[in-house]
Steps between C-alpha positions, in 0.01 A plus 500: 500500500361812662137556377584836356810373328473427125716248326577732211542879510293676252699825500838371381641378175585164641318285753634446856396288789353643808677482837312195630602310809495129412551258778604205284574582134571127438143395563274721290233381253572600136249464227415612158150548361404520143162668444410417864595134479803376698754360261800482747486447869815453712698631800826685544616199700541329164770743382834338444699794659395708795433869456805613705734276300369641166559855619847428624594327179353755264645791701850369415433599136238768503405781742135429587281804528142555629266383234729230359320168449680164526342235278536150637308282263148370502304226679338210313214585267683689216264531202725356232533166692121457548304250296372668294739797528357824638614821336422861607293699256394862474255590770614232751552618854799359688517540881819397697461498872740446795318472837569776742649719220235552238389434144616630163227511232573538130271495197660357182498757219 
């Protein structure tokens, strides 16, 4: 992503992705951190469906607009399946990152 390009816009009511040039969207590291500790670590090459196929399929039913987010599932490491289970609590900080795009950071309220 361009160094001056932010993943989320701060001045709109809904987030939207920057106009990044990504050479291979099917080979990007994706990870989730909880309070700075990596709890999920994978790659977009593990997605069942390719990005283009998802957009084509969804566009048959819905008009996609800038800012729309397509949720595709989650990599291994989901908290409820851990031993012992790991649940989010007030004050936790969750960071979700896609290499070459950016990181979204949320504090649990």
